[in-house]
C-alpha positions in Angstrom: 0.0 -0.1 0.0 1.4 3.4 -1.2 2.1 6.4 1.0 -1.0 8.3 -0.2 -3.2 5.1 0.6 -1.9 5.4 4.3 -2.2 9.1 4.4 -5.9 8.7 3.4 -6.6 5.9 5.9 -5.2 8.3 8.5 -7.7 10.8 7.5 -10.6 8.6 7.6 -9.4 7.3 11.0 -9.3 10.9 12.3 -12.6 11.8 10.8 -14.1 8.5 12.5 -12.6 9.6 15.8 -14.3 13.0 15.4 -17.6 11.2 15.3 -17.0 9.3 18.3 -15.1 12.0 20.3 -16.2 15.6 19.5 -13.2 17.9 19.2 -15.0 20.7 20.8 -14.7 21.7 24.7 -18.1 20.5 26.4 -18.0 23.3 28.9 -17.8 26.3 26.5 -17.8 25.3 22.9 -14.4 26.1 22.1 -13.0 23.9 19.1 -9.7 21.7 19.5 -10.4 20.2 22.9 -13.0 17.8 24.6 -12.6 20.0 27.8 -10.4 23.2 27.9 -8.2 24.3 30.5 -10.3 27.4 31.3 -13.4 25.4 31.9 -11.5 22.9 34.2 -10.4 25.8 36.0 -13.7 27.2 36.7 -15.1 24.1 37.8 -12.5 23.3 40.2 -12.8 26.6 42.1 -14.4 26.4 45.6 -18.0 25.0 45.9 -20.7 27.1 46.9 -23.2 26.6 49.4 -26.7 26.5 48.3 -30.4 27.7 50.0 -32.8 25.5 48.5 -36.5 26.3 48.6 -37.4 22.9 49.8 -35.0 22.2 52.8 -33.4 18.9 52.4 -32.4 18.8 56.2 -28.5 18.9 55.4 -26.2 21.2 53.9 -26.5 21.6 50.0 -23.4 22.5 48.1 -22.7 22.8 44.3 -19.6 23.4 42.0 -21.1 26.7 41.1 -24.4 28.1 39.8 -26.3 26.8 36.9 -24.4 28.9 34.3 -21.3 28.7 32.0 -19.5 25.5 31.8 -21.2 23.8 34.5 -24.7 24.4 32.7 -23.4 23.3 29.2 -21.6 20.3 30.3 -24.8 18.9 32.3 -27.0 19.8 28.8 -24.2 18.1 26.6 -23.9 15.0 28.8 -27.7 14.5 29.2 -29.0 15.6 25.8 -26.3 14.8 23.3 -24.7 11.7 25.1 -21.3 13.2 25.7 -20.0 10.4 28.0 -16.5 12.2 27.5 -17.6 14.6 30.1 -18.1 12.2 32.7 -14.1 12.1 33.5 -13.7 15.7 33.9 -17.1 16.3 35.7 -16.1 13.5 38.0 -12.7 15.0 38.7 -14.2 18.3 39.7 -16.5 16.6 42.1 -13.5 14.7 43.5 -11.8 18.2 44.0 -15.1 19.7 45.6 -15.4 16.9 48.0 -11.4 17.2 48.9 -12.2 20.8 49.6 -15.1 20.1 52.0 -13.2 17.6 53.7 -10.6 20.4 54.2 -13.2 22.4 55.4 -14.3 20.5 57.8 -17.8 19.6 56.2 -16.7 16.2 55.4 -14.4 14.0 57.3 -13.1 11.0 55.4 -9.8 9.1 54.8 -8.5 5.9 53.8 -9.6 4.6 57.5 -13.1 6.3 57.1 -14.3 6.4 53.5 -16.8 8.7 51.9 -20.1 7.0 50.3 -21.5 8.6 47.3 -25.3 7.8 46.6 -26.1 8.8 43.2 -29.7 10.8 43.4 -32.7 8.7 41.7 -33.8 9.4 38.3 -36.8 8.2 36.2 -35.7 5.0 34.5 -37.2 6.0 31.1 -34.8 9.3 30.9 -31.9 7.1 32.3 -32.4 4.5 29.3 -32.7 7.4 27.0 -29.3 8.6 27.8 -27.6 5.2 27.8 -27.4 5.0 31.5 -27.5 7.4 34.6 -25.0 10.0 34.0 -24.9 10.9 37.8 -23.8 7.3 38.7 -21.3 7.6 36.0 -19.8 10.8 37.2 -20.0 9.2 41.0 -17.7 6.4 39.7 -15.5 8.9 38.1 -15.1 11.0 41.3 -14.4 8.1 43.6 -11.7 7.2 41.0 -10.2 10.6 41.3 -9.9 10.3 45.1 -7.1 9.2 46.9 -6.9 5.3 47.1 -9.8 3.7 49.1 -11.0 7.2 50.3 -14.5 6.4 48.5 -17.2 4.3 47.4 -20.5 4.4 45.1 -23.5 2.9 46.5 -26.6 3.1 44.0 -29.9 2.2 45.7 -32.3 5.0 45.3 -35.1 4.3 43.0 -37.9 6.6 41.7 -41.3 5.0 40.9 -43.0 5.1 37.6 -45.4 7.5 39.1 -43.2 10.5 39.3 -43.5 12.6 36.3 -41.1 15.0 34.9 -40.6 18.3 37.0 -39.9 20.7 34.5 -42.4 23.6 34.7 -43.4 22.6 38.3 -43.4 24.9 41.2 -41.4 24.1 44.4 -44.4 22.9 46.1 -45.5 20.8 43.1 -42.1 19.4 42.6 -42.3 18.0 46.2 -45.8 16.7 46.0 -44.4 15.1 42.8 -41.7 13.0 44.5 -43.5 12.5 47.9 -43.4 8.8 48.6 -42.1 8.4 45.0 -38.5 7.3 45.9 -37.6 4.0 47.6 -34.2 2.4 49.2 -33.2 -1.0 47.7 -31.6 -3.4 50.0 -28.1 -2.4 48.3 -28.0 0.5 50.8 -29.2 -1.5 53.7 -25.5 -2.1 55.2 -24.9 1.5 55.3 -27.3 1.7 58.3 -25.5 2.7 61.4 -22.2 2.8 59.6 -19.7 5.5 60.6 -19.2 7.0 57.3 -19.9 10.3 55.5 -22.8 9.9 53.0 -22.9 12.2 50.3 -26.2 12.4 48.0 -24.9 13.4 44.4 -26.8 14.8 41.7 -26.3 17.0 38.6 -28.5 20.0 39.4 -30.5 21.1 42.1 -33.3 23.1 41.4 -36.0 23.5 44.4 -34.2 20.8 46.5 -37.1 18.2 46.4 -35.8 15.3 45.1 -32.9 15.6 47.6 -35.3 16.2 50.5 -37.3 13.4 49.8 -34.1 11.0 49.1 -32.4 12.1 52.2 -35.9 11.4 54.2 -36.1 7.9 53.0 -32.6 7.2 53.7 -33.1 8.4 57.1 -36.0 6.2 57.6 -33.6 3.0 56.7 -31.0 4.4 59.3 -28.7 5.9 56.9 -27.7 9.6 57.8 -26.8 11.7 54.9 -23.7 14.3 55.6 -24.7 16.4 52.9 -25.9 17.0 49.3 -23.6 18.0 46.4 -24.4 18.8 42.9 -22.6 20.0 39.8 -24.8 23.0 39.6 -27.6 24.9 41.7 -30.2 27.0 40.1 
């Protein structure tokens, strides 16, 4: 095979790779990188504390407001299937957890790990997105923490009766999820364990889902330390 044939194959391979891995930043849309240094830096800034309209009963923190690279990356991941954004978002969550640990909001190390529990999502929505993106971010975050400092436990399930909350008021969102979230046996052994439990989600709008999730976990003897999201509205 001649030189030009090899060159053509290289071009075809590069074009195919572009289809699988978009060469534009998932946080700002700049061409040339899947995740640029500027967006990485912004997401690694100090987390901010939120004041949800529906009180979850524990401190609620976010990497930042629902704007800029946080908003775009969540939309790109959920609506366009940008799975390549899971790793940088997981790294940002890990950085936020490390900061909260330093501030005394969390208390974990290799002897006392932190447990990340992904917030529940409607099964239909998860299937349409090729799996639960929050669970994937949680796994990436644990992978970015120091060895043996964290684990992921999935076990919050949203019933079919819970409808899409877009456009609902805070009161209606609370009513919508009331009694609509359950805890599976996969989380049972967390009851009474001396660990920090973090409820993780992508966006916190009113706090209704977080509040109901934390309530049902508490009924099973699982104490949630705080809620952490990529972005807060």
